[in-house]
N, C-alpha and C positions, 0 to 999 in steps of 0.2 A: 258187128257193132260199129257205130260211127265214131271215128277218132278225130274228126275235124274239130277245130276250135274257132269260135266266132269272137270277134273283138266286141267288148262291151263299150258302147259309145260313152255312156255316162251312168253312174249310179246316183239317181236323183232322190229327192225327198219323197216323191211318189213311190219309188221302188221300196223305200224304207217303210212307208205306210202299209204297202201290200204285205210285207213280211210280218209287220206287227199285228195285223188284223186277221191273218190266216190262223186256223186252229193249230196248224203244224209249224208255227213260227220258228224260224231258224236263228239261233243266237250265235252260231259260229259262222265265220266268213273267211274264205281264202281268196286273196286277190293276187293273181299271178301277173307280174310285170315282165313283158318281153317284147322287143321290137319285131320279132318274127313269129310271135304267138306259138312258140314251141316247135317251130320247124326243125331246129337243130338240137332240141332238148327233149325229144320224145321219150327216150329211155329213162332219163333222170327226173322228168317233171310230168309230162302228159300222162303216161301210163300209170305211174305210182301215186300221183296226186289228183290231177284233173279228172281222170277216168277211174278213180278208186271207188269201188262200190261201197266201202265202209265210210266214205265221206258224202254219201248221197243225201244226207240230211243237212249238210252244210251249204251255205250260199257260196257258190264258186264263180268268180269273175276273172276274165282275162283282158288285160289292157296293155296297150303298147307304151303308154307313158302316163304319169300321174297328171299331166296337163294336156289340155286340148290345144293342138296346133302350137305347142311350146309357149303359150301365153301363161305366165305365172298366175294371173288372176282368173284363169279359166280352168279350175280344178275339176277333174272327172268325178270325184266322189263327194257327195254332200256331207256336211258336218253331222246331220241327223243319223247318217248311216253308222258313223263311228260310235255314236252314243247308244245305238240299239244293237250293236254286234261286237263280239270279240273278234277283232280283225287280225288276221295273220297275213303278212305280205311275203311273197315268195319271189326271190330273184335268182336267176341262173348266172353264175360266173360274174362277168363284168357287164352283162347285157342290160344296162340301165343308163339313162342320161345323168349327167352330173347334177342338173337341177332337180331330178327326182331323188337322187341321193340326199340332197339337202332337205327336200320335202319329207322324206321318210324320217329323218332325224326329228323334224318338227312334229310330225304326227305321233311319233313314239313318245315324245316328251309330253304332248298335250293329251293324247288319248290312250296311252299305254299299249299301243299296237305292238304286236310281235313281228319280228323280221327274221326270216330264214334265208340264208344264202346257200345255194347248192353249188358245189365245186367238184368237177370231175377231172381236173388236171392240176398239176403243180405248176401253175403259171409263173410263180415267182422264181422258178428254176430255169425259165426260158433264157437262152442266150442267142447271139447273133447267127448261129448256125440254123436256127429255126426259120422257115420261110415266112412266118408271120411276126417275126421279132419286131420289126419297125412299126407294125400295126398295133401290137400289144403294149409296147414300151410306155406310151403315154397313158394307157389304161390302168396300169398297175397301181399308181397312186390313188386313182379313184376307187379301185377295188379295196385297197387298204383302208381308205376312209370308210367305205361301206361296212367292212368287216369290223371296224373298230367300235361301232355302236350297235351292231346287229345282235340279236339274242341267241342265234344258233347257226353254226356252220354244219351242214350236212355234206360229208365227203364220201367219195366212192372208194377210197383206199386210205390206210393209215399214213402213207407217204404224203398224201395231199394235205392232211392235217399238219404233219411235220413241216411242210413247206411254208404254211401260214405262220407257224410258230417261229420259224427261223427269221422271219422279217419283223418279229417283235409284236405281232398282233395277239392280244389276249382275248379269246372268245371261247365260249362253251361249244363243244363240238361232239359229233357222233359220226360213226362210219356206217353207212348203209351201202353194201356192195351192190353193183348192178345185178338185176335179175332179168330173165327173159320173159316177156309177156306172152304167156301161152294162149291168150285169146287171139293173137296175131299169127303165130307160127302154126302152120298146118303140118302135123306130123306125117311123115311119109319119107321113105328113104331116098336120098339123092345120091347114093353111092353107086358108082358104075358097076355093072356085073360083067363087063366085057374083059376078055383076056387077050385081046389083040387091038391093034391100032394104037394111036398116040395116047399116052397117059395124060389125062386132063387134070391139071393141078390148079386149085383155086387160091387166089390171093385177093383179099378184100381190104381196101384201104384208100385213103384220100391222098392228095398231093402233099399233105403235111408229113406223110411217111415216106416220101421219095428217097430220103437218105437210107432208110432201112431197106428199101427195095434195091437201091444201088449197091449196098453192101453185099446182098445175096447175088445180085446179077454178076458180080465179079467172079463168083464161083460157078456160075451156070455152065460154061463150056466143059469144065471138069466133071460137073454133076451129070450133064447129059451124056458124056462119054462113058462114065462109070455105070449109069443106069442102063444104057444100051448093052453094055457088056454083060450086065447082071440079068437083064430081062428080055433083051432083044427088042425093046420098045423105045420110041422117041418120047419127048416131053412137050406138052403144050402148057404154058403158064398163062392162065386167064386172069387178068387184072380187072377186078370189078370195083367201080367207084370213080377214081380219077387219078391221073398222074401227069406231071409236066415232063416226064422223061421220054426220050426216044430211044429206047433200048431194043436191040434186035431180038426177035423171037417172042415178044410179048403180044398177047391178043387182048386188046383193050375193049372193055364193055362200059361205055359211059352211061350213067344213069339218066334217063330222060327227065328233063326239068319238071314235068308234071307228075313224076313219080318219086320225088325226093322226100315226101313225107314218109316216115319210117314204115308205117304199116303197108303203104303202097309199094315201097321199095322192097320189102320182104317178099311180097307176092311176085314182083318182077324178078327178084333174085332166084326164086324157086322155079321160075319158068325158063331159066337158062340151060336146063338139062342136067345131066348127072356129071359127077366128078369122081376121081379116084382118091384123092386126098387133098389136104389144104396145107398152106404154109403161113407162118406168122413170125417173120424175123423182126427183131428190134435191136437197134444199135445200143451197145452197152455204154458208149461214151456220152450218150444223150441223157442228161439228168432227168428230164421229163419222162422218159420211157420207164424209169424205175418206179414212177408213181402211176402208171397206166393201170387200167382195170383189166379183168380177164374177159372182156366182152367178146373177143374173137373166139375164145373157147366156147362161150355160150352159143354163138351163132353157128360155128362149124359143127358143134355137137348136135344142134337142132336139125342140121342137114344130114346127120348120121355119118359125118366125115371124120376120119382120123386126121391129125394135124401134126406137123413138125414145128415146134416153138423154140425160140431162143430161151435159154435157161435164165430167166430174169424174174423179178418179184411178181409181176402180174400173173405169170404162168406157173412159177415154181411152187406157189402155195395152193394151186388148183390141180395141176396135172400130175399124175403118177406115172413116171417115166416107164415106158414099155407096156403099160396097161391101157391107158386111155389117151396116149399121145407120146410123142418123143420130145425130150428137152435136149437142146444142143448146148453143151458147155462152152462158154467163151466165144461163141460164134465161129468156131474153127472150121476151116474148109473140110477137114477130114470128118468132123462131126456131122456136117450137113450132108456130105456125100454118103456116109454110112446110113443115115436115116432115110435119105431118098431111095437108096438102093434096097433097103429092107422093105419099105412099103411098096416100092415099084414091082418087086419080084414075087410078092405073096398076096394074092387077093383074099385068101382066108384070114390072113393077119389083118388086112385092112378092114374086113367085115367085123372081126372080133374087137378090134380097137375102137372102131366107130360105134359099135353097140355099147361098149363100156363107157365111152364118153357121153353118149346119150343117156345112159342110166344115171350117171353122176349128175348130169344136168337136171333130170327130172326129180332126183332125190333131194337136191340142195338149192337149185337156182331158179325155180319157177316163181314168177311174181305172185301168182295166185296163193302161194303159201306164205307170202310176206306182206300182204296188204296192210296188216295191222301195224307193222313196223313203221310204215309211212304215215298212216292215218293218225297214229298216236302223237305225232308231232304237232298236229293242228289242235290248238286248245279251244 
């Protein structure tokens, strides 16, 4: 399946006429506004909306801005289109220009267009410990203004909704948890069957999670020593994604720029070989971490990998400790050591736990079972 998205240069009067005179005229329209056309919003927007088979009868367009070359008098969408369609605008996070925010308010008032904002992070809890704090700080007022008149907030977790409520924004909201697009992931076990050589441990994350990785890195000398005593094997931690850290012992796999689109990234990730288990540490002191989704559980489970997680909301409501993963209470060093040693010294346990995680994923978190949840939001 082709998951690429092409930018719509302009929705003209002629486009509107073509829709009106076709026998299968489409009266619903979804217009996705994004400066990167979904490059970083694949899971929340591209898979569940743009490539949703239940929306195949709707007119779907992707634009980078409501204006052409930022000229206010050069609008991308003709007035006739609004008259002939029930238009729903979709915006991800704060990824929209301020001029387009003001234009959306005008279009809503004039044509009763619907506006959906998808939010997958509690951005209003960000503090100066976050590496993107300075970048996001001026964006928050714009996001509050957008949310103040939008029709619906679609959030990945209840905590994201609570973050919006804390800053005094009153908006109708619904929680649609992340799902794994089973059209992209090729099922096949990536769990190592080897009983010798270094244990390959997978860590997937971007540089925005360097504080989480640093927290665990402080424990690694003790973990490595304990694992060797328990299993006679050393540890290789493979960091997939990106990091600004220069920590000893990490094997960094940087994603090639041409493979950053999520479906291409998944194929590349699966080509990196097998792993013994995965890790997902999150700092408890970071307020944003408490609003994160369980995406790492979905991805690691698709690989058939058991994982050690911090016991925090994203994972505590998904993982059953000891059955389909381990939850480390309070990020204690002893807790991480115990979980590492348990998985390192027992391949059968790794296999059993990985299969249980994959089963939970297939039973509850596949996008193909939830297309209706997303499609029903487009009126």
